[in-house]
C-alpha positions as CSV (number, residue, x, y, z in Angstrom):
1,X,-31.4,3.9,25.3
2,X,-28.9,2.7,23.0
3,X,-30.4,-0.2,20.5
4,X,-28.8,-3.6,20.8
5,X,-28.0,-4.8,17.5
6,X,-26.7,-8.2,18.4
7,X,-26.5,-10.3,21.4
8,X,-23.5,-12.7,20.7
9,X,-19.8,-12.5,20.8
10,X,-17.7,-13.4,17.8
11,X,-14.0,-13.9,17.2
12,X,-12.0,-11.4,15.1
13,X,-9.4,-13.7,13.6
14,X,-7.3,-11.3,11.3
15,X,-5.5,-8.6,13.5
16,X,-2.7,-6.3,13.0
17,X,-0.1,-8.8,11.7
18,X,-2.4,-9.1,8.6
19,X,-2.9,-5.3,8.3
20,X,1.0,-5.1,8.6
21,X,1.3,-7.5,5.9
22,X,-1.0,-5.8,3.4
23,X,0.6,-2.5,4.2
24,X,4.1,-3.6,3.4
25,X,3.2,-5.5,0.3
26,X,1.3,-2.3,-0.9
27,X,4.4,-0.2,-0.3
28,X,6.5,-2.7,-2.1
29,X,4.1,-3.1,-5.2
30,X,3.9,1.0,-5.6
31,X,7.7,1.3,-5.1
32,X,8.4,-1.1,-8.0
33,X,5.8,0.4,-10.3
34,X,7.4,3.9,-9.5
35,X,10.8,2.6,-10.3
36,X,9.6,1.3,-13.6
37,X,9.2,4.8,-14.6
38,X,12.7,5.2,-15.3
39,X,13.8,1.8,-16.3
40,X,10.7,0.5,-18.3
41,X,9.2,3.6,-19.6
42,X,12.5,5.7,-20.1
43,X,11.6,8.5,-18.0
44,X,15.4,9.5,-17.2
45,X,14.6,12.1,-14.6
46,X,13.4,9.2,-12.4
47,X,16.3,7.0,-12.8
48,X,18.2,7.9,-9.7
49,X,15.3,7.8,-7.4
50,X,14.0,4.8,-9.3
51,X,17.0,2.9,-8.0
52,X,16.0,3.8,-4.5
53,X,12.5,2.8,-5.2
54,X,13.7,-0.7,-6.5
55,X,15.5,-1.3,-3.1
56,X,12.2,-0.2,-1.1
57,X,10.4,-2.5,-3.3
58,X,12.7,-5.5,-2.5
59,X,13.1,-4.7,1.1
60,X,9.4,-4.3,1.9
61,X,8.5,-7.7,0.0
62,X,11.3,-9.6,2.0
63,X,9.7,-8.2,5.4
64,X,6.1,-8.5,4.6
65,X,5.8,-12.2,4.7
66,X,7.2,-12.4,8.1
67,X,4.1,-10.9,9.5
68,X,2.1,-13.4,7.6
69,X,4.1,-16.3,8.8
70,X,3.7,-14.9,12.4
71,X,0.0,-15.0,12.1
72,X,0.1,-18.6,11.3
73,X,1.4,-19.4,14.8
74,X,2.7,-22.7,13.4
75,X,5.7,-21.9,10.9
76,X,5.5,-25.2,9.2
77,X,2.0,-24.4,7.9
78,X,3.5,-22.0,5.4
79,X,4.9,-25.0,3.6
80,X,1.5,-26.4,3.0
81,X,0.8,-23.7,0.3
82,X,3.7,-24.7,-1.7
83,X,2.9,-28.1,-2.3
84,X,-1.1,-28.4,-1.8
85,X,-2.3,-26.6,-4.9
86,X,-5.9,-25.9,-5.4
87,X,-6.1,-23.5,-8.4
88,X,-9.7,-22.7,-7.7
89,X,-8.3,-21.2,-4.4
90,X,-7.3,-17.5,-4.3
91,X,-4.7,-18.4,-1.8
92,X,-3.1,-20.6,-4.1
93,X,-2.6,-18.1,-6.7
94,X,-1.6,-15.5,-4.0
95,X,1.2,-17.9,-3.0
96,X,2.3,-18.1,-6.7
97,X,2.2,-14.4,-7.2
98,X,4.0,-13.5,-4.1
99,X,6.8,-16.0,-4.7
100,X,7.2,-15.0,-8.5
101,X,7.2,-11.4,-7.3
102,X,10.0,-11.7,-4.7
103,X,12.2,-13.4,-7.2
104,X,11.3,-10.9,-10.0
105,X,12.2,-8.1,-7.5
106,X,15.6,-9.6,-6.7
107,X,16.5,-10.2,-10.3
108,X,15.1,-6.5,-11.3
109,X,17.5,-5.1,-8.6
110,X,20.3,-7.1,-9.8
111,X,20.0,-6.0,-13.5
112,X,19.7,-2.5,-12.3
113,X,23.3,-2.5,-10.7
114,X,24.5,-4.6,-13.6
115,X,22.9,-1.9,-15.9
116,X,21.8,-4.8,-18.0
117,X,19.1,-2.5,-20.1
118,X,17.7,-5.6,-22.0
119,X,17.1,-7.8,-19.1
120,X,16.2,-4.8,-16.7
121,X,13.3,-4.0,-19.0
122,X,12.4,-7.5,-19.3
123,X,12.1,-7.9,-15.7
124,X,10.6,-4.4,-15.1
125,X,7.6,-5.4,-17.5
126,X,7.0,-8.7,-15.6
127,X,7.3,-7.0,-12.3
128,X,4.7,-4.3,-13.0
129,X,2.2,-7.0,-13.9
130,X,3.2,-9.0,-10.7
131,X,3.2,-6.0,-8.6
132,X,-0.5,-5.0,-9.9
133,X,-1.6,-8.4,-9.4
134,X,-0.3,-8.7,-5.8
135,X,-1.8,-5.7,-4.6
136,X,-5.0,-6.2,-6.5
137,X,-4.9,-9.9,-5.0
138,X,-5.0,-8.7,-1.5
139,X,-8.2,-6.5,-2.1
140,X,-9.6,-9.3,-4.2
141,X,-9.3,-11.9,-1.1
142,X,-10.9,-9.6,1.2
143,X,-13.8,-8.7,-1.4
144,X,-14.5,-12.4,-1.3
145,X,-15.2,-12.3,2.5
146,X,-19.0,-13.0,2.4
147,X,-21.0,-11.4,4.9
148,X,-18.5,-8.8,5.7
149,X,-19.9,-5.8,4.1
150,X,-16.7,-3.7,4.5
151,X,-14.9,-6.2,2.4
152,X,-17.4,-7.6,-0.1
153,X,-17.3,-4.8,-2.6
154,X,-15.8,-4.7,-6.0
155,X,-14.0,-1.4,-5.0
156,X,-11.7,-3.2,-2.7
157,X,-9.0,-4.5,-5.1
158,X,-8.9,-0.9,-6.6
159,X,-9.0,0.8,-3.1
160,X,-5.9,-1.4,-2.0
161,X,-4.0,-0.6,-5.3
162,X,-4.5,3.1,-5.1
163,X,-3.8,3.5,-1.3
164,X,-0.7,1.3,-2.0
165,X,0.4,3.9,-4.8
166,X,-0.1,6.9,-2.2
167,X,1.9,5.0,0.5
168,X,4.7,4.0,-1.7
169,X,5.2,7.3,-3.3
170,X,5.1,9.1,0.1
171,X,8.0,6.6,1.4
172,X,10.0,7.4,-1.4
173,X,9.8,11.0,-0.9
174,X,10.8,10.6,2.8
175,X,13.8,8.3,2.0
176,X,14.9,10.8,-1.0
177,X,14.8,13.8,1.4
178,X,16.7,12.0,4.1
179,X,19.4,10.9,1.6
180,X,19.9,14.3,0.3
181,X,19.6,16.0,3.8
182,X,21.9,13.7,5.7
183,X,24.0,11.6,3.5
184,X,25.4,13.9,0.7
185,X,28.8,13.8,2.3
186,X,29.3,10.2,2.0
187,X,31.4,9.5,-1.2
188,X,30.2,5.8,-1.5
189,X,26.5,6.6,-1.1
190,X,26.9,9.3,-3.8
191,X,28.7,6.9,-6.2
192,X,25.8,4.4,-6.0
193,X,22.8,7.0,-5.8
194,X,23.5,10.2,-7.5
195,X,22.0,13.4,-6.2
196,X,18.3,13.7,-6.9
197,X,17.2,17.2,-7.7
198,X,14.3,19.1,-5.8
199,X,12.3,19.3,-9.0
200,X,11.9,15.3,-8.9
201,X,10.6,15.5,-5.3
202,X,8.2,18.2,-6.6
203,X,7.0,16.0,-9.3
204,X,6.6,12.9,-7.1
205,X,4.6,15.3,-4.8
206,X,2.2,16.3,-7.6
207,X,2.0,12.5,-8.6
208,X,1.1,12.0,-5.1
209,X,-1.6,14.5,-5.0
210,X,-3.4,12.8,-7.9
211,X,-3.1,9.3,-6.2
212,X,-4.7,11.0,-3.2
213,X,-7.5,12.4,-5.0
214,X,-8.5,9.1,-6.3
215,X,-8.0,7.3,-3.0
216,X,-10.2,9.9,-1.3
217,X,-13.1,9.3,-3.8
218,X,-12.8,5.9,-3.4
219,X,-13.1,5.9,0.5
220,X,-16.0,8.3,0.1
221,X,-18.0,6.2,-2.4
222,X,-17.3,3.1,-0.5
223,X,-18.9,4.6,2.6
224,X,-21.8,6.3,0.8
225,X,-22.4,2.8,-0.7
226,X,-22.4,1.2,2.6
227,X,-24.6,3.8,4.4
228,X,-27.4,3.9,1.8
229,X,-27.4,0.5,0.4
230,X,-29.0,-2.0,3.1
231,X,-29.8,-1.7,6.9
232,X,-27.3,-4.2,7.6
233,X,-24.4,-2.5,5.4
234,X,-25.3,0.8,7.3
235,X,-24.4,-0.5,10.6
236,X,-20.8,-1.0,9.2
237,X,-21.0,2.7,8.0
238,X,-21.9,3.9,11.4
239,X,-19.0,1.7,12.9
240,X,-16.7,3.8,10.7
241,X,-18.4,7.1,11.3
242,X,-19.6,6.9,14.9
243,X,-18.2,3.7,16.5
244,X,-15.1,2.6,17.7
245,X,-13.2,3.1,14.6
246,X,-14.1,6.5,13.8
247,X,-11.1,8.3,15.3
248,X,-8.9,6.0,13.1
249,X,-11.0,6.4,10.0
250,X,-12.2,10.1,10.0
251,X,-8.9,11.6,11.6
252,X,-6.2,9.1,11.0
253,X,-7.0,8.0,7.5
254,X,-9.1,10.5,6.2
255,X,-8.1,13.9,7.6
256,X,-4.4,13.5,8.5
257,X,-3.8,10.7,5.9
258,X,-5.3,12.2,2.8
259,X,-7.0,15.8,3.1
260,X,-4.3,17.7,5.0
261,X,-1.5,16.2,2.8
262,X,-3.5,16.8,-0.4
263,X,-3.8,20.6,0.2
264,X,0.0,20.6,0.9
265,X,0.9,19.0,-2.2
266,X,-1.4,21.1,-4.5
267,X,-1.1,24.5,-3.0
268,X,2.0,26.5,-4.6
269,X,2.4,28.3,-1.1
270,X,3.4,24.8,0.4
271,X,4.2,22.3,-2.6
272,X,7.9,23.7,-2.7
273,X,8.6,23.5,0.6
274,X,10.8,20.2,1.2
275,X,10.1,20.3,5.0
276,X,6.2,20.4,4.3
277,X,6.2,17.8,1.8
278,X,8.3,15.4,4.1
279,X,5.9,16.1,6.7
280,X,2.8,15.5,4.7
281,X,4.4,12.2,3.4
282,X,4.8,11.0,7.2
283,X,1.2,11.8,7.6
284,X,0.4,9.7,4.7
285,X,2.2,6.7,5.9
286,X,0.5,6.7,9.2
287,X,-3.0,7.3,7.3
288,X,-2.5,4.3,5.1
289,X,-1.6,2.1,7.9
290,X,-4.9,3.2,9.6
291,X,-6.7,2.3,6.5
292,X,-5.2,-1.3,6.4
293,X,-6.0,-1.8,10.0
294,X,-9.4,-0.2,10.0
295,X,-10.4,-2.3,6.9
296,X,-8.8,-5.5,8.2
297,X,-9.9,-5.4,11.9
298,X,-12.9,-3.0,11.4
299,X,-14.4,-5.1,8.8
300,X,-14.5,-8.0,11.3
301,X,-16.1,-5.9,14.0
302,X,-19.7,-6.5,13.0
303,X,-20.8,-10.1,13.1
304,X,-21.5,-12.0,10.0
305,X,-24.6,-10.8,8.2
C-alpha cells in the first residue's frame, strides 16, 4: 500500500507562463554576456556572432515580460510596480533591474550598428552587470520561497544563471548555423552579418560543454542535498526522481538536455559535425525549458512544509 503523505489539496499559482518568462530572460541574459566577449573584452573572432547574440538578447527580453503580464490576468496591475516602490521587496528590485536591462539592451544594440566603440563598451559593461543581476534575481526570488524545498536553496541563483548560459549559447549556435546554411545568398544579410566560420561554432560548442558540466554538477548537488537533508526535503527529491516530474527531470532535463549534448560537444568524433552540434543545441533548449518548468511547477507540487 502506498503511504499517504498529505490529506489536503493545495493551489499551484505559478505555472507555465512563469516558466516561460524565466526561460526567455535566461536566454536574453546569456546572449548579452556572450555578445560582450567581442564588444567589451575585445575577442574579435566573436564579433560577427556577437551582433547576432545582441539581437537575441534584445528580442528575448522584449518577449519575456509578455508572459509575466499575461500571468497577472489584469494588465493594469503591472503599473503598480512602477509607482509603489518598496525597496525591501525583491519584486521592486526586479522591476528596476528588468526595466534598466531592456533600455540598456536597446542602447547596446544601437551602438553596435552605429559602431560607436566608446559608448558600446560602456553599455556593454553595464549590461553584463544587469544581465547577471537579472538572471540571478530570478533564482533569488525563488530561493526566498519559504517552505518550498526545491526553491529554498542558495544554489538557486547560480543554477538559474548557469542554465541560462547553457540555453543562450545553444540558441546562438542554432541561429548561426541556420544563417550560414540558408541565408548566405542574401546580399543584404551578408552585408549586416558577415560570414561566421565553423571554427567559431566549434569554440561555442566547447564553451557550451563547460557550462553543461557545471549545470549538471549543480543539478546533481541539489538533488543529493534534498534527498539526504531532511525527511520533508526527501519527499521533494522523490517527486523529481520517482514522481510525476521524473520523466521531465531525468530524461528531458538531465539525459537529453545535458548528458547526450555534453558527449556530442566533447568527443572529437562528433564535435566537428555541424549537424550534430545543431541537434545537440536543440536538445539543450528543450532540456533547459524542462528545467524551468520542473523548478517552477514541480517546486510547488508538495504542499508547504
